[in-house]
C-alpha positions in Angstrom: 145.7 99.7 110.7 145.2 97.3 107.8 142.2 95.9 109.6 140.5 99.3 109.9 141.2 100.1 106.2 139.7 96.8 105.2 136.6 97.5 107.3 136.2 101.0 105.8 136.7 99.6 102.3 134.1 96.9 102.7 131.7 99.5 104.1 132.2 101.8 101.1 131.8 98.9 98.7 128.6 98.0 100.4 127.3 101.6 100.2 128.3 101.8 96.6 126.3 98.7 95.7 123.3 100.0 97.6 123.6 103.4 95.9 123.8 101.7 92.4 120.7 99.6 93.2 118.8 102.7 94.3 119.9 104.6 91.2 118.7 101.7 88.9 115.4 101.6 90.8 114.8 105.3 90.3 115.8 105.1 86.6 113.4 102.2 86.1 110.5 104.1 87.9 111.2 107.2 85.8 111.2 105.2 82.5 107.9 103.6 83.5 106.3 107.0 84.3 107.5 108.4 81.0 105.9 105.5 79.2 102.6 106.1 81.1 102.8 109.8 80.2 102.6 109.0 76.5 99.1 107.5 76.9 97.6 110.2 79.2 95.7 113.4 78.6 96.9 116.8 79.8 95.2 116.9 83.2 96.5 113.5 84.2 99.9 114.2 82.9 100.6 117.2 85.1 100.9 115.1 88.2 102.9 112.5 86.5 105.3 115.1 85.1 105.9 116.3 88.6 106.7 112.8 89.7 109.1 112.3 86.8 110.9 115.5 87.8 111.2 114.1 91.4 112.6 110.9 90.1 115.1 112.8 87.9 116.2 114.8 91.0 116.7 111.5 93.0 118.7 110.1 90.1 121.0 113.2 90.2 121.4 112.8 94.0 122.3 109.1 93.8 124.7 109.8 90.9 126.4 112.4 93.1 126.4 109.9 96.1 128.0 107.3 93.9 130.8 109.7 92.8 131.5 110.5 96.5 131.7 106.9 97.5 134.0 106.1 94.5 136.3 109.0 95.6 136.4 107.7 99.1 137.3 104.2 97.9 140.1 105.6 95.8 141.6 107.3 98.9 141.6 103.9 100.7 143.3 101.9 98.1 147.1 102.0 98.3 
């Protein structure tokens, strides 16, 4: 039983690390797009604003995923 718990714990820790990396990546992309937005005119900025909103949605999703993984890890720990 302990072997299985350890495997599950390692799996969740790995997934948590991956989720954190994806979150950081999307935050970085969103920040870069926001910087680009400052130097664009209105027509160019519409598409960029849509992309920024997509990145914000991905950030919300990854934050939610991280919370779920953390809850699962807490359940595993004795």
